[in-house]
VMD Tcl script that draws the C-alpha trace (Angstrom):
set ca {
  {26.55 20.27 -19.38}
  {25.81 18.20 -22.48}
  {22.26 17.97 -23.80}
  {22.40 14.19 -23.43}
  {23.25 14.59 -19.74}
  {20.36 17.01 -19.23}
  {17.96 14.63 -20.99}
  {19.17 11.72 -18.89}
  {18.68 13.69 -15.69}
  {15.15 14.70 -16.64}
  {14.30 11.11 -17.64}
  {15.61 9.79 -14.34}
  {13.64 12.36 -12.41}
  {10.47 11.59 -14.35}
  {10.90 7.87 -13.69}
  {11.27 8.52 -9.97}
  {8.10 10.61 -9.95}
  {6.18 7.89 -11.77}
  {7.39 5.32 -9.24}
  {6.13 7.56 -6.44}
  {2.76 7.94 -8.15}
  {2.33 4.21 -8.82}
  {1.21 3.30 -5.25}
  {-1.50 5.98 -5.46}
  {-2.95 4.41 -8.60}
  {-2.59 0.85 -7.33}
  {-4.58 1.61 -4.18}
  {-7.59 2.91 -6.08}
  {-9.32 -0.43 -6.63}
  {-12.87 -1.64 -6.05}
  {-12.57 -4.06 -3.10}
  {-13.99 -5.09 0.28}
  {-12.59 -4.35 3.73}
  {-12.15 -6.03 6.16}
  {-12.90 -8.70 3.55}
  {-14.39 -11.15 6.02}
  {-17.73 -12.31 7.42}
  {-18.99 -15.22 9.48}
  {-20.81 -18.07 7.76}
  {-24.56 -17.87 8.31}
  {-24.51 -14.14 9.09}
  {-25.92 -11.22 7.13}
  {-23.16 -8.85 5.99}
  {-23.47 -5.18 5.13}
  {-21.06 -4.51 2.26}
  {-20.21 -1.01 1.11}
  {-18.36 -1.02 -2.20}
  {-16.11 2.01 -2.44}
  {-15.74 2.87 -6.12}
  {-13.10 5.46 -7.08}
  {-12.87 7.02 -10.53}
  {-9.35 6.39 -11.80}
  {-9.82 8.06 -15.19}
  {-8.67 11.66 -15.53}
  {-11.10 12.45 -18.35}
  {-14.30 10.43 -17.71}
  {-16.65 9.79 -14.79}
  {-18.13 6.54 -13.47}
  {-21.77 6.13 -14.52}
  {-22.52 2.47 -13.79}
  {-21.49 -0.36 -11.48}
  {-22.48 -4.02 -11.80}
  {-21.58 -6.54 -9.07}
  {-21.92 -10.26 -9.86}
  {-23.19 -12.41 -6.99}
  {-22.15 -16.05 -6.56}
  {-24.30 -18.81 -8.03}
  {-22.33 -21.83 -6.78}
  {-22.58 -20.61 -3.15}
  {-25.51 -18.18 -3.46}
  {-26.90 -15.64 -1.05}
  {-30.55 -16.25 -0.24}
  {-31.30 -12.55 0.21}
  {-29.80 -9.29 -1.05}
  {-31.17 -5.82 -0.36}
  {-29.68 -2.42 -1.14}
  {-29.44 0.98 0.47}
  {-31.06 3.69 -1.71}
  {-28.57 6.14 -3.21}
  {-29.66 9.56 -4.44}
  {-28.98 10.05 -8.14}
  {-28.65 6.34 -8.86}
  {-31.14 3.65 -9.91}
  {-30.51 0.25 -8.29}
  {-31.76 -3.16 -9.39}
  {-31.25 -6.65 -7.95}
  {-31.68 -9.46 -10.49}
  {-32.90 -12.84 -9.26}
  {-32.60 -15.84 -11.56}
  {-33.14 -19.59 -11.51}
  {-29.89 -21.38 -10.77}
  {-28.48 -23.72 -13.39}
  {-27.94 -26.26 -10.62}
  {-29.89 -26.32 -7.31}
  {-27.76 -25.74 -4.24}
  {-28.35 -27.60 -0.96}
  {-27.94 -25.57 2.23}
  {-28.77 -26.01 5.91}
  {-32.02 -24.18 5.22}
  {-33.01 -26.37 2.31}
  {-32.44 -26.54 -1.44}
  {-32.07 -23.23 -3.28}
  {-33.32 -23.17 -6.87}
  {-33.18 -19.42 -7.48}
  {-31.15 -16.61 -5.95}
  {-29.98 -13.00 -6.45}
  {-27.26 -13.07 -9.11}
  {-26.54 -9.43 -9.85}
  {-26.79 -5.90 -8.44}
  {-26.68 -2.93 -10.81}
  {-26.32 0.77 -10.03}
  {-26.97 3.16 -12.93}
  {-26.39 6.91 -12.63}
  {-29.29 9.20 -13.44}
  {-28.87 11.71 -16.27}
  {-26.23 14.27 -15.36}
  {-24.90 12.22 -12.43}
  {-21.45 10.60 -12.30}
  {-18.50 9.91 -10.01}
  {-16.14 12.56 -11.33}
  {-12.35 12.13 -11.60}
  {-10.78 12.37 -8.15}
  {-14.02 11.32 -6.42}
  {-15.46 8.05 -5.10}
  {-18.87 6.69 -4.12}
  {-20.08 4.03 -1.68}
  {-22.60 1.44 -2.90}
  {-24.12 -0.53 -0.03}
  {-25.94 -3.86 0.10}
  {-26.97 -6.34 2.78}
  {-26.29 -9.93 1.74}
  {-26.98 -13.22 3.48}
  {-26.95 -15.74 4.63}
  {-23.19 -15.78 4.08}
  {-22.38 -19.22 2.63}
  {-20.25 -21.68 4.57}
  {-17.30 -21.61 2.19}
  {-13.72 -20.44 1.94}
  {-14.25 -17.18 0.09}
  {-16.78 -15.48 -2.14}
  {-15.72 -13.55 -5.25}
  {-17.85 -10.53 -6.11}
  {-16.64 -9.37 -9.54}
  {-17.40 -5.71 -10.21}
  {-17.78 -4.05 -13.62}
  {-17.20 -0.29 -13.68}
  {-18.50 1.70 -16.66}
  {-17.19 5.19 -17.50}
  {-18.95 8.00 -19.32}
  {-16.73 7.50 -22.39}
  {-17.91 3.89 -22.72}
  {-14.84 2.27 -21.16}
  {-15.60 -0.74 -18.93}
  {-13.12 -1.92 -16.29}
  {-13.72 -5.47 -15.05}
  {-12.52 -6.03 -11.49}
  {-12.78 -9.80 -11.79}
  {-9.35 -11.40 -11.34}
  {-8.88 -13.87 -8.50}
  {-5.89 -13.26 -6.23}
  {-3.59 -16.32 -6.52}
  {-2.42 -18.35 -3.54}
  {0.95 -16.58 -3.77}
  {-0.82 -13.41 -2.66}
  {0.54 -11.37 -5.58}
  {-2.21 -8.97 -6.55}
  {-3.47 -9.16 -10.15}
  {-4.00 -6.04 -12.25}
  {-7.77 -6.00 -11.69}
  {-8.51 -7.92 -8.46}
  {-12.09 -8.95 -7.81}
  {-13.69 -7.78 -4.55}
  {-13.46 -10.87 -2.31}
  {-15.34 -11.75 0.87}
  {-13.34 -14.18 3.00}
  {-15.42 -16.55 5.13}
  {-13.42 -19.60 6.26}
  {-10.22 -18.70 4.40}
  {-7.84 -16.24 6.08}
  {-7.56 -12.77 4.60}
  {-4.25 -12.56 2.67}
  {-1.61 -10.30 4.18}
  {-1.72 -6.78 2.81}
  {-5.42 -6.75 1.91}
  {-6.64 -5.18 5.16}
  {-6.32 -1.73 3.58}
  {-8.95 -2.42 0.94}
  {-11.09 0.71 0.49}
  {-14.48 -0.92 1.09}
  {-16.29 -1.25 4.39}
  {-17.83 -4.65 5.26}
  {-19.55 -5.33 8.56}
  {-21.35 -8.44 9.76}
  {-24.79 -8.14 11.40}
  {-25.46 -7.43 14.13}
  {-22.96 -4.57 14.04}
  {-22.97 -0.77 14.06}
  {-23.44 0.93 10.73}
  {-20.36 1.32 8.60}
  {-18.64 4.68 9.15}
  {-19.42 7.31 6.55}
  {-16.46 8.22 4.44}
  {-15.58 11.87 3.79}
  {-15.38 12.46 0.02}
  {-13.96 15.96 0.57}
  {-11.10 14.61 2.69}
  {-10.21 11.99 0.10}
  {-10.31 14.56 -2.69}
  {-8.03 16.90 -0.71}
  {-5.59 14.07 0.00}
  {-5.44 13.12 -3.68}
  {-5.00 16.77 -4.65}
  {-2.15 17.24 -2.18}
  {-0.43 14.11 -3.46}
  {-0.67 15.23 -7.09}
  {0.41 18.75 -6.13}
  {3.45 17.40 -4.33}
  {4.48 15.38 -7.38}
  {4.04 18.44 -9.61}
  {6.20 20.59 -7.31}
  {8.83 17.87 -7.30}
  {8.87 17.86 -11.11}
  {9.21 21.67 -11.22}
  {12.04 21.57 -8.68}
  {13.83 18.94 -10.76}
  {13.61 21.05 -13.94}
  {14.79 24.18 -12.11}
  {17.76 22.28 -10.65}
  {18.74 20.91 -14.06}
  {18.67 24.33 -15.73}
  {20.54 25.90 -12.82}
  {23.26 23.31 -13.20}
  {23.37 24.00 -16.94}
  {23.81 27.75 -16.39}
  {26.61 27.18 -13.89}
  {28.36 24.88 -16.36}
  {28.07 27.45 -19.16}
  {29.37 30.20 -16.86}
  {32.48 28.16 -16.10}
  {33.07 27.58 -19.84}
  {32.68 31.29 -20.65}
  {35.07 32.17 -17.84}
}
mol new
graphics top color blue
foreach p $ca { graphics top sphere $p radius 0.5 }
foreach p [lrange $ca 0 end-1] q [lrange $ca 1 end] { graphics top cylinder $p $q radius 0.2 }
display resetview
C-alpha cells in the first residue's frame, strides 16, 4: 500500500471522527429549557453552564436582563463557592406595564467564583434565578457572558434567526408569546413557571461519565482505524515479498 493511500485513509478516518464529535460540542451551549413561560408569571430559570474548554475552567457568568421589556423583580438561589450580585439601574426610557410605569429594573445578574473554585473541563453548573413578572412579549433574550480562568470570554448573545438555523453562540431565549422553534426543546437549562415544583436536580457525575464514555469511544475508534490501516499495509507488503 502506498504512503499516499495510507495518509488518505487516516485523514478520512479522522474527518469521520471529528464529524461524530461535532454534535457533542454543539450541544454544550448556555441556554434555557423548555424556553417558555406565561406572561405575568414568575419563572424559575436555571442556567446550565458547561465548560467547553479542555484547558481552563469557568470562573464567572454574567446574564444580561432585558431593559425594553424589563422584569420588575429578580432574586437568586445562593450557590456555595460563588458570589452573586443583581444590579438594578434606572432605565433609559420608562416602560409602561399593567402594574404602572417602570423607571428602574434589574439589568444584570453576575456569578463570580470564589478563590480556588471553578467549573472544571467536563463539568457543568446550574445558576438559578426567579424572574418576574414575565413581560407580555414575544420572546426575551438573556445574553450570557462566560469567563474562563485563562481570561477567555465567550459571549452567548446571538439571536436565532426566523429561519431557525442556530448561530454559533446562541443567546439563552425565553419564549413567551412566540412559539419555541423546532429543535430547541433539548436546551440544557431548566425553566419552570410558578407555581410549579422545583426544577429537577441534575447529576454532574452522570454527565461527566457520559462525556467520558463518548470521548473514550471516539479514542477507541481512532485506535481501531490506525490498527486496521497498518494491518492492511503489512498484508500488502507480505504479498509483494511473496
